[in-house]
C-alpha positions in Angstrom: -27.7 0.8 -43.2 -30.2 0.8 -46.1 -30.2 3.6 -48.5 -33.5 4.9 -47.3 -32.0 5.6 -43.8 -29.0 7.5 -45.2 -29.2 11.3 -45.1 -31.9 11.5 -42.4 -31.6 14.4 -40.1 -29.6 13.4 -37.0 -32.3 14.5 -34.6 -34.8 12.3 -36.5 -32.5 9.3 -36.3 -31.9 9.8 -32.6 -35.6 10.2 -31.9 -36.4 7.0 -33.8 -33.8 5.1 -31.7 -35.5 6.4 -28.5 -38.9 5.3 -29.7 -37.5 1.8 -30.5 -36.0 1.5 -27.1 -39.2 2.7 -25.5 -41.2 0.1 -27.4 -38.8 -2.7 -26.6 -39.2 -1.9 -22.9 -42.9 -1.1 -22.7 -44.6 -3.2 -25.5 -43.6 -6.7 -24.4 -47.3 -7.6 -23.9 -48.5 -6.2 -27.3 -49.8 -9.6 -28.5 -51.7 -10.0 -25.3 -53.2 -6.5 -25.7 -54.3 -7.5 -29.2 -55.9 -10.7 -27.9 -57.8 -8.9 -25.1 -58.6 -5.7 -27.0 -56.8 -3.8 -24.4 -54.7 -0.7 -24.1 -53.0 -0.1 -20.8 -54.3 3.3 -19.4 -50.9 4.2 -18.0 -49.4 4.0 -21.5 -50.7 7.5 -22.3 -48.6 9.1 -19.5 -45.5 7.1 -20.6 -45.9 8.2 -24.2 -46.5 11.7 -23.0 -43.3 11.7 -21.0 -41.4 10.8 -24.1 -43.1 13.5 -26.1 -44.9 11.1 -28.4 -48.4 12.5 -27.7 -47.2 15.9 -28.9 -46.5 14.9 -32.6 -47.3 17.7 -35.0 -48.2 20.2 -32.2 -46.5 23.5 -31.5 -43.4 23.4 -29.4 -44.3 26.5 -27.3 -47.5 24.6 -26.2 -45.7 21.5 -25.2 -45.5 19.6 -28.6 -42.7 18.2 -30.7 -43.3 20.8 -33.4 -44.7 20.5 -36.9 -42.3 17.9 -38.3 -44.1 15.3 -40.3 -41.0 13.1 -40.8 -40.6 12.7 -37.1 -44.2 11.6 -37.0 -43.6 9.1 -39.8 -40.7 7.5 -38.0 -42.6 7.3 -34.7 -45.3 5.4 -36.4 -42.8 3.2 -38.3 -40.9 2.2 -35.1 -44.0 1.7 -32.9 -45.8 -0.3 -35.5 -43.2 -3.0 -35.5 -44.4 -3.7 -31.9 -48.1 -2.6 -32.0 -49.7 -1.1 -35.1 -52.8 -0.5 -33.0 -51.1 1.7 -30.4 -49.4 3.6 -33.1 -52.8 4.2 -34.8 -54.3 5.3 -31.5 -51.4 7.7 -30.9 -51.8 9.1 -34.5 -55.5 9.6 -34.2 -54.9 11.5 -31.0 -52.0 13.8 -32.2 -52.2 13.9 -36.0 -55.9 13.5 -36.7 -57.4 15.5 -33.9 -54.6 17.5 -32.2 -53.0 18.7 -35.4 -56.4 19.9 -36.7 -56.8 22.1 -33.6 -53.2 23.1 -33.9 -53.6 24.3 -37.5 -57.2 25.4 -37.5 -57.6 26.8 -34.0 -57.3 30.4 -32.9 -54.9 31.5 -30.1 -57.4 31.0 -27.3 -58.4 27.5 -28.6 -54.9 26.4 -29.0 -53.8 27.6 -25.6 -56.7 25.8 -23.9 -56.6 22.5 -25.8 -53.1 21.8 -27.2 -51.1 21.6 -23.9 -53.2 18.8 -22.4 -53.3 17.0 -25.7 -49.5 17.3 -26.2 -48.8 16.0 -22.7 -51.2 13.1 -23.0 -53.3 14.4 -20.0 -56.3 14.5 -22.3 -57.1 12.0 -25.1 -58.3 13.4 -28.4 -60.4 11.9 -31.3 -61.7 13.0 -34.6 -65.2 12.3 -35.7 -65.8 12.2 -39.5 -67.4 8.8 -40.6 -71.1 8.2 -40.0 -73.2 5.0 -40.3 -74.4 6.1 -43.7 -71.5 8.4 -44.7 -68.0 7.0 -45.4 -66.1 8.0 -48.6 -68.7 10.9 -49.1 -67.4 12.6 -46.0 -68.3 16.1 -47.4 -72.0 15.4 -46.8 -72.4 14.5 -43.2 -75.9 14.0 -41.7 -74.7 15.2 -38.3 -76.0 18.7 -37.7 -75.0 21.7 -35.6 -77.9 24.1 -35.2 -77.0 27.6 -34.0 -79.0 28.7 -31.0 -77.9 32.0 -29.4 -74.3 31.7 -28.4 -74.2 27.9 -28.8 -74.6 25.2 -31.3 -76.8 22.2 -30.7 -75.0 19.1 -32.0 -77.1 16.1 -33.2 -75.9 13.0 -34.9 -73.9 9.8 -34.8 -70.3 9.1 -35.8 -68.9 5.6 -36.2 -65.5 3.9 -36.3 -64.1 6.6 -34.1 -60.5 5.7 -33.0 -60.1 6.6 -29.3 -63.9 7.2 -29.1 -64.3 5.2 -25.9 -61.5 7.0 -24.0 -61.5 10.5 -25.6 -61.9 13.6 -23.6 -61.8 15.9 -26.6 -63.5 15.4 -30.0 -63.0 17.3 -33.2 -66.4 16.9 -34.9 -67.5 17.7 -38.5 -71.2 18.7 -38.8 -73.5 20.3 -41.2 -74.3 24.0 -40.4 -76.1 24.8 -43.7 -77.4 23.3 -46.9 -74.7 25.0 -49.0 -73.2 22.1 -51.0 -69.7 23.7 -50.9 -69.6 25.5 -47.5 -72.2 23.7 -45.5 -69.8 21.8 -43.2 -68.1 23.2 -40.1 -65.7 21.8 -37.5 -66.1 22.0 -33.8 -64.0 21.2 -30.7 -66.3 19.2 -28.4 -65.5 18.2 -24.8 -66.8 15.0 -23.3 -67.9 17.0 -20.3 -70.3 19.0 -22.5 -72.8 16.2 -21.8 -75.4 14.3 -23.9 -72.6 12.2 -25.5 -72.8 8.4 -25.5 -70.2 6.0 -26.7 -70.5 2.3 -27.7 -67.3 0.2 -28.1 -66.8 -1.5 -31.5 -65.1 -4.9 -31.7 -62.8 -5.3 -34.7 -60.9 -7.9 -36.7 -57.6 -6.0 -36.4 -56.2 -3.0 -34.5 -57.8 -4.6 -31.5 -55.7 -2.8 -28.9 -56.9 0.5 -30.3 -60.2 1.5 -28.6 -62.8 2.3 -31.3 -66.4 3.3 -30.9 -69.7 4.8 -32.0 -70.1 8.3 -30.7 -73.6 9.8 -30.5 -74.3 13.5 -29.8 -77.9 14.0 -28.5 -78.5 17.8 -28.4 -75.0 18.4 -27.1 -74.5 22.1 -26.5 -71.2 23.4 -27.9 -70.2 27.0 -27.2 -69.8 29.1 -30.4 -66.1 29.8 -29.4 -65.4 26.1 -30.0 -66.1 26.6 -33.8 -62.9 26.1 -35.7 -62.1 29.0 -38.0 -65.5 30.0 -39.3 -68.8 28.3 -40.5 -68.3 26.6 -43.8 -64.6 26.0 -43.3 -65.0 22.3 -42.4 -64.2 20.6 -45.7 -61.1 22.7 -46.2 -59.9 21.8 -42.6 -60.8 18.1 -43.2 -58.9 17.8 -46.5 -55.8 19.3 -45.0 -56.1 17.0 -42.1 -56.5 13.9 -44.3 -53.4 14.8 -46.3 -51.3 15.0 -43.1 -52.9 11.8 -41.8 -52.1 9.8 -44.9 -48.5 10.8 -44.7 -48.0 10.3 -41.0 -49.9 7.1 -40.6 -48.3 5.5 -43.7 -45.3 5.2 -41.4 -47.3 2.4 -39.7 -47.3 0.5 -43.0 -43.5 0.7 -43.1 -43.4 -0.7 -39.6 -45.6 -3.6 -40.5 -43.5 -4.4 -43.6 -40.3 -4.2 -41.5 -41.8 -6.4 -38.8 -43.0 -9.0 -41.3 -39.5 -9.1 -42.8 -37.8 -9.4 -39.5 -40.0 -12.3 -38.3 -39.9 -14.1 -41.6 -36.2 -13.8 -42.2 -35.2 -14.9 -38.7 -37.5 -17.9 -38.9 -36.3 -18.8 -42.4 -32.7 -18.9 -41.2 -33.6 -21.2 -38.3 -36.2 -23.5 -39.9 -34.6 -26.6 -41.3 -36.3 -28.6 -44.1 -34.7 -31.2 -46.4 -31.5 -30.7 -44.6 -30.9 -27.0 -44.8 -32.5 -23.7 -43.7 -35.5 -22.7 -45.8 -33.8 -19.3 -46.3 -31.6 -21.2 -48.9 -34.6 -21.9 -51.1 -35.3 -19.5 -53.9 -39.1 -19.4 -53.4 -38.5 -18.2 -49.8 -35.8 -15.7 -50.9 -38.4 -14.3 -53.4 -40.8 -13.6 -50.6 -38.1 -12.0 -48.4 -36.8 -10.0 -51.4 -40.3 -8.7 -52.1 -40.6 -7.4 -48.5 -37.2 -5.7 -48.6 -38.0 -4.1 -51.9 -41.3 -2.7 -50.8 -39.8 -1.5 -47.5 -37.1 0.4 -49.3 -39.2 1.9 -52.1 -42.1 3.0 -49.9 -39.8 4.3 -47.2 -37.8 6.4 -49.6 -40.9 7.9 -51.2 -42.6 8.5 -47.8 -39.5 10.1 -46.2 -39.1 12.4 -49.2 -42.8 13.3 -49.2 -42.7 14.1 -45.5 -39.7 16.4 -46.0 -41.4 18.0 -48.9 -44.5 18.7 -46.8 -42.2 20.4 -44.2 -41.2 22.9 -47.0 -44.7 23.3 -48.5 -47.2 22.6 -45.7 -50.8 22.3 -46.8 -50.0 22.5 -50.5 -52.8 21.0 -52.6 -50.2 20.0 -55.2 -49.2 17.2 -52.8 -52.6 15.6 -52.5 -52.1 13.1 -55.2 -48.7 12.1 -53.7 -50.3 11.5 -50.3 -52.9 9.3 -52.0 -50.2 7.4 -53.9 -48.0 6.6 -50.8 -51.0 5.7 -48.7 -52.3 3.2 -51.3 -48.9 1.8 -52.2 -47.6 1.3 -48.6 -51.0 -0.1 -47.4 -51.1 -2.7 -50.2 -47.4 -3.6 -49.6 -48.0 -4.0 -45.8 -50.9 -6.4 -46.4 -48.9 -8.5 -48.9 -45.8 -8.5 -46.8 -47.7 -9.9 -43.8 -49.3 -12.5 -46.0 -46.0 -13.6 -47.4 -44.5 -13.7 -43.9 -47.3 -16.0 -42.7 -46.6 -18.2 -45.7 -42.9 -18.4 -44.8 -43.8 -19.5 -41.3 -46.4 -22.0 -42.5 -48.6 -23.4 -39.7 -46.7 -21.3 -37.1 -47.7 -18.1 -39.0 -51.3 -19.0 -38.5 -51.0 -19.2 -34.8 -51.3 -16.2 -32.4 -47.7 -16.9 -31.1 -46.2 -14.7 -33.9 -46.8 -11.1 -34.8 -47.3 -11.7 -38.5 -50.9 -12.7 -38.1 -51.5 -9.4 -36.2 -49.8 -7.4 -38.9 -52.0 -9.1 -41.5 -55.2 -8.1 -39.7 -54.0 -4.7 -38.7 -52.6 -3.7 -42.2 -55.9 -4.4 -43.8 -57.4 -1.4 -42.1 -55.2 1.0 -44.1 -56.8 -0.3 -47.3 -60.0 1.3 -45.8 -59.3 4.0 -43.2 -58.1 7.5 -44.1 -59.7 7.0 -47.5 -60.2 3.6 -49.2 -57.9 2.2 -51.8 -60.7 3.0 -54.3 -60.8 6.6 -53.3 -57.0 6.9 -53.6 -57.3 5.6 -57.2 -60.0 8.2 -58.0 -57.7 11.0 -56.6 -54.8 9.7 -58.8 -57.1 9.3 -61.8 -58.3 13.0 -61.5 -54.7 14.1 -61.2 -53.7 12.2 -64.4 -56.7 13.7 -66.2 -55.1 17.1 -65.7 -52.3 16.0 -68.0 -48.9 14.5 -67.4 -47.2 17.9 -67.6 -48.9 18.8 -64.4 -47.9 15.6 -62.5 
């Protein structure tokens, strides 16, 4: 056992093993799903039966509880088999469900968390817009108060689960106040005047992604999360949790790349011996193992620290750091694995090409690499004594 796995809570290790067994059984066709941009509809119920759809959601409402480390290992184990399904699950439970879990009142949570936790309802979060990406604090989507309702108008893009979602968490402008002008809403698909267009992507192809347009969608005022103007605070908290939880997917892709490359290198004979005997191949495999261990140890520690200090703004730079580091390592690990396999790595018969395409998303989603550097730069500006 590697050092990073030592000292994990027993219940986390046991749950990781159950997820691994589930994926070995249910994800045999993951490469086919990737090719066809397809996610089996019955997978939601199967994941729900195991409790996976209840990550970061209250136990008394059917969830697994607010344990970020468990969410990390779920993403890690699942991403060895299908990073796209892991991302879809994370968008459902961590991005959307956990925002309602943390920001919702008792009535909202009792209504929405149980069906999200069970997987009966699929959830999605709507932040990015066609003209608004990194500047998420200034959406053009508006929510105009009219009596006891808000009229929602605007378009959101790159919405994971958009084509299949029953529940959306939507950030919209409710005033021109530069600091408190954004609010968050729970929007049901059945509210009407919502259209969705599927997006076709380079990677994460088994994860349904779409453009969601709200055309005078009426949202009851009781579906406002917290209060008007609280949207940015809710969003930033959610992004911190997202960056930790979904970074587990990067670990899974590094691990998967190492598994495929090392197994191939032991079997592939060139010049009379396995290529694993050659130092240039060993260097590539050693890089993958090093990145897996270093990023895993940091991420596991950060997830446990979050459990002790949930929502602490002091951890924001750390979430940016681990997201950037693990994403970069996942892309490089997949690239090195492809190189180890040579021509075979460039075919669709092996997972490494899928990892390469899928890992690239985490250079962009949940905050670009460039934005992560800005967050770290601002933290450094405050002085090293405060880091």
